[in-house]
C-alpha positions as CSV (number, residue, x, y, z in Angstrom):
1,M,34.1,1.5,42.3
2,K,32.0,-1.4,41.0
3,V,32.5,-3.2,44.3
4,A,31.3,-0.1,46.2
5,V,28.2,0.1,44.1
6,K,27.5,-3.6,44.5
7,E,27.8,-3.2,48.3
8,L,25.4,-0.3,48.3
9,L,22.9,-2.3,46.2
10,A,23.3,-5.3,48.5
11,D,22.0,-3.3,51.5
12,R,18.3,-4.2,51.0
13,R,17.3,-2.6,54.3
14,S,18.4,0.8,53.1
15,L,16.7,0.3,49.8
16,K,13.4,-0.5,51.6
17,E,13.7,2.5,53.9
18,A,14.5,4.8,50.9
19,A,11.4,3.6,49.1
20,V,9.3,4.4,52.2
21,V,10.8,7.8,52.5
22,T,10.2,8.4,48.8
23,I,6.6,7.6,49.2
24,L,6.1,9.5,52.4
25,V,7.6,12.8,51.2
26,P,4.9,13.7,48.7
27,I,2.2,12.4,51.0
28,V,3.4,14.7,53.8
29,R,3.9,17.7,51.4
30,I,0.4,17.3,49.9
31,L,-1.2,16.9,53.3
32,M,0.6,20.0,54.6
33,H,-0.6,22.0,51.6
34,L,-4.2,20.8,52.0
35,I,-4.4,21.8,55.7
36,G,-2.8,25.2,54.9
37,W,0.6,24.8,56.3
38,G,2.4,24.8,52.9
39,H,4.7,27.7,52.4
40,D,4.9,27.6,48.6
41,P,2.4,27.2,45.7
42,F,1.5,23.6,45.0
43,V,3.6,22.3,42.1
44,W,3.2,18.5,41.7
45,W,6.2,17.9,39.6
46,E,8.5,19.6,42.1
47,I,7.1,17.5,44.8
48,L,7.7,14.2,42.9
49,L,11.2,15.2,41.8
50,G,12.0,16.3,45.4
51,A,10.7,13.0,46.7
52,L,12.9,11.0,44.3
53,L,15.9,13.0,45.2
54,T,15.2,12.8,48.9
55,G,14.9,9.0,48.6
56,V,18.2,8.7,46.6
57,F,20.1,10.9,49.1
58,Y,18.6,9.0,52.0
59,W,19.7,5.7,50.5
60,L,23.2,6.8,49.7
61,F,23.9,8.3,53.1
62,V,22.3,5.5,55.2
63,S,23.8,2.6,53.2
64,G,27.2,4.5,53.2
65,F,27.2,4.8,56.9
66,R,26.1,1.2,57.4
67,R,29.1,0.0,55.5
68,F,31.4,1.3,58.2
69,R,29.3,0.8,61.3
70,D,31.2,-2.3,62.5
71,Q,34.7,-0.7,62.1
72,D,36.6,0.5,65.2
73,V,37.2,4.2,64.8
74,M,38.6,5.0,68.2
75,P,42.2,5.9,68.3
76,R,44.6,3.7,70.3
């Protein structure tokens, strides 16, 4: 388990991408609300919490898939 976590943390590209996603999510949500395309009332803490969760999930999935990208999965 510790080895898997170290491998996930070693994937710096995924961490950088997750940070960008975490920053872009609230910006896009706020802009959508400002131009009138938001579908719910503006609650800033939900937007920030959602951005953090989106960034974490993005990082986990992307770095998890990148761990296995070089493996041959075709049956023989």
